[in-house]
C-alpha positions in Angstrom: -150.8 -104.7 -115.0 -148.9 -101.8 -116.4 -145.1 -102.0 -115.9 -142.6 -99.5 -113.6 -140.8 -97.1 -114.1 -137.7 -98.9 -114.1 -138.9 -101.7 -115.7 -139.7 -99.2 -118.7 -136.3 -97.7 -118.2 -134.7 -101.0 -118.6 -136.6 -101.6 -122.1 -135.8 -97.9 -123.0 -132.2 -99.2 -122.5 -132.2 -102.4 -124.3 -134.4 -100.9 -127.3 -131.0 -98.2 -127.5 -128.2 -100.7 -127.5 -129.9 -103.2 -129.5 -130.4 -100.0 -131.9 -127.1 -99.8 -132.2 -125.9 -102.8 -132.6 -127.7 -103.3 -136.0 -127.1 -99.8 -137.5 -125.1 -100.1 -141.0 -123.1 -96.7 -140.1 -119.6 -97.1 -139.7 -117.0 -94.3 -138.8 -112.7 -94.0 -139.4 -111.0 -94.4 -136.8 -107.5 -91.9 -136.7 -104.9 -93.3 -136.1 -105.1 -96.8 -136.6 -104.5 -97.3 -140.4 -103.7 -100.9 -140.4 -107.0 -102.8 -142.0 -106.5 -99.3 -144.5 -106.5 -100.9 -148.1 -103.2 -101.6 -150.4 -102.0 -99.3 -152.8 -102.7 -100.5 -156.4 -99.9 -102.5 -157.9 -99.2 -101.3 -162.2 -100.4 -103.8 -164.3 -98.3 -104.0 -167.6 -100.9 -104.1 -171.1 -101.7 -107.2 -172.8 -100.6 -107.0 -176.2 -104.2 -107.5 -177.2 -104.8 -104.4 -175.1 -102.4 -101.9 -176.9 -103.3 -102.9 -180.3 -107.0 -102.0 -179.4 -105.4 -98.4 -178.3 -103.4 -98.2 -181.5 -106.8 -98.1 -183.7 -108.0 -94.8 -181.6 -107.4 -92.0 -184.2 -107.4 -88.3 -183.1 -109.7 -85.8 -183.7 -107.0 -83.1 -183.4 -106.0 -80.8 -186.1 -102.6 -79.8 -186.3 -99.9 -80.5 -184.4 -99.4 -84.0 -181.9 -98.6 -80.9 -179.2 -101.2 -78.9 -180.2 -104.2 -81.0 -178.3 -106.3 -77.8 -177.7 -106.4 -76.8 -181.4 -105.3 -73.2 -180.4 -103.5 -70.9 -182.9 -100.4 -72.7 -185.2 -99.0 -71.5 -188.1 -96.8 -73.5 -190.1 -94.8 -71.6 -193.1 -94.6 -73.6 -196.3 -92.9 -71.4 -198.8 -90.3 -73.3 -200.0 -92.4 -76.6 -200.7 -95.5 -74.9 -202.4 -92.8 -73.0 -204.5 -91.3 -75.7 -205.5 -94.9 -78.0 -205.6 -96.3 -75.2 -208.0 -92.7 -75.1 -210.3 -93.9 -78.8 -211.2 -97.1 -78.4 -211.7 -96.5 -75.8 -214.2 -94.7 -77.7 -216.1 -96.7 -80.5 -217.2 -99.1 -77.9 -218.1 -100.5 -79.5 -222.0 -99.4 -78.1 -225.0 -101.3 -75.7 -226.8 -102.1 -75.9 -230.7 -103.1 -73.4 -232.6 -102.9 -71.7 -236.2 -99.8 -70.9 -235.7 -98.0 -73.7 -233.9 -97.8 -75.8 -230.9 -96.5 -73.9 -227.6 -95.3 -75.6 -224.8 -94.2 -74.4 -221.0 -90.7 -75.0 -221.5 -89.1 -73.6 -218.3 -90.6 -72.0 -214.6 -87.7 -69.5 -214.3 -89.1 -68.0 -210.5 -91.9 -68.6 -208.0 -91.6 -66.2 -205.7 -94.2 -65.7 -203.2 -95.3 -66.7 -199.7 -97.6 -70.0 -198.7 -99.0 -70.8 -195.0 -101.1 -73.1 -193.0 -102.8 -72.0 -189.8 -104.9 -73.5 -187.3 -107.2 -71.7 -185.4 -109.6 -73.5 -182.8 -109.3 -76.9 -184.9 -109.9 -75.1 -188.6 -106.9 -74.9 -191.2 -106.8 -71.5 -192.6 -104.2 -72.0 -195.9 -102.7 -68.5 -197.7 -100.1 -68.0 -200.9 -99.6 -65.7 -203.0 -96.8 -65.9 -205.8 -95.4 -63.9 -208.6 -94.8 -66.6 -211.3 -92.7 -66.6 -214.1 -92.1 -68.8 -216.9 -90.8 -69.5 -220.9 -92.8 -71.1 -223.5 -91.6 -72.4 -227.2 -93.3 -72.6 -229.6 -93.0 -75.1 -233.2 -94.8 -73.1 -235.6 -95.9 -75.0 -238.2 -94.2 -75.5 -242.0 -94.2 -72.1 -244.2 -94.1 -69.7 -241.3 -91.8 -67.2 -240.4 -89.4 -68.9 -238.6 -89.4 -72.8 -237.2 -89.2 -71.7 -233.1 -90.2 -68.9 -231.5 -89.6 -68.2 -227.6 -91.0 -65.9 -225.2 -91.9 -65.5 -221.6 -95.7 -65.7 -219.9 -95.7 -64.3 -216.4 -98.2 -64.1 -213.7 -98.5 -61.3 -211.8 -100.6 -62.4 -208.7 -101.5 -65.6 -207.8 -104.1 -66.0 -204.5 -106.0 -68.5 -202.6 -109.4 -68.1 -203.4 -109.0 -65.7 -206.1 -108.4 -68.2 -209.2 -110.5 -66.8 -211.4 -109.7 -63.6 -211.2 -106.2 -65.2 -212.4 -103.8 -62.7 -215.0 -101.3 -63.8 -217.6 -99.0 -62.1 -219.6 -97.6 -63.0 -222.5 -94.6 -61.6 -225.0 -92.9 -62.4 -227.7 -89.9 -61.4 -229.0 -90.2 -58.8 -231.5 -87.2 -60.4 -233.6 -89.0 -63.7 -233.6 -91.5 -62.7 -235.2 -91.4 -59.0 -237.1 -94.8 -58.6 -238.6 -96.5 -56.9 -235.3 -100.4 -58.0 -236.5 -99.2 -61.6 -236.4 -97.5 -60.9 -232.9 -100.4 -59.7 -231.1 -102.8 -62.4 -232.6 -99.8 -65.0 -231.5 -100.0 -63.4 -227.8 -103.8 -63.0 -227.6 -104.3 -66.5 -228.5 -101.2 -68.3 -226.2 -103.4 -65.8 -223.4 -106.5 -67.7 -224.1 -105.2 -71.3 -224.3 -102.9 -71.2 -221.4 -104.8 -69.4 -219.2 -107.8 -71.8 -218.1 -104.9 -74.7 -217.8 -102.4 -72.6 -215.8 -105.5 -71.4 -213.5 -106.5 -75.8 -213.4 -103.2 -76.6 -212.2 -103.1 -73.6 -209.5 -106.6 -75.3 -208.0 -104.7 -78.8 -208.1 -101.7 -77.2 -205.7 -104.5 -75.6 -203.5 -106.1 -79.1 -202.7 -102.7 -80.3 -202.0 -101.8 -77.5 -199.7 -105.5 -78.1 -197.8 -103.8 -81.7 -196.7 -100.5 -80.5 -195.7 
């Protein structure tokens, strides 16, 4: 027997009520926040957690404030000039036919040095003019027991040490024979130049780590 129209309507109403009752949909009611979640309470880190955070190494290149690693320049001229002087004083003596020569003093090291950080990459640069004094202990039978002179590096630049030049001068009064004077200066240039170059290479390696 078929249900009447009234019975069908009542059945439909009951199904709609059951559907609404079992639905998972919920919504917030404005104006009533008594049931809102409580605000988070700050908690102190344990010693283990602090130690763990301290082990994280920063990958930022440059100063701590420059987290983005953008342009940053450090002027290192004062440190660099002093360091070059220290290194050149440790150049090993050279021996040749007339005697043994050593760097007695680095009289000047003038120029500029800097370290630039650009996009998380370091770029170093320097240009120096260096002047030194040397002393030669002449072998027995030579014209003098001791001879002094000067050496000059006209220009020392980063990345161009293969082209390094060394100018050696000796006082005519110390060595009167022109042929001997020329021979001594040429020998000094040949022997000292690679030693000075190696010291400047050592300086460049230190500059990169600044």
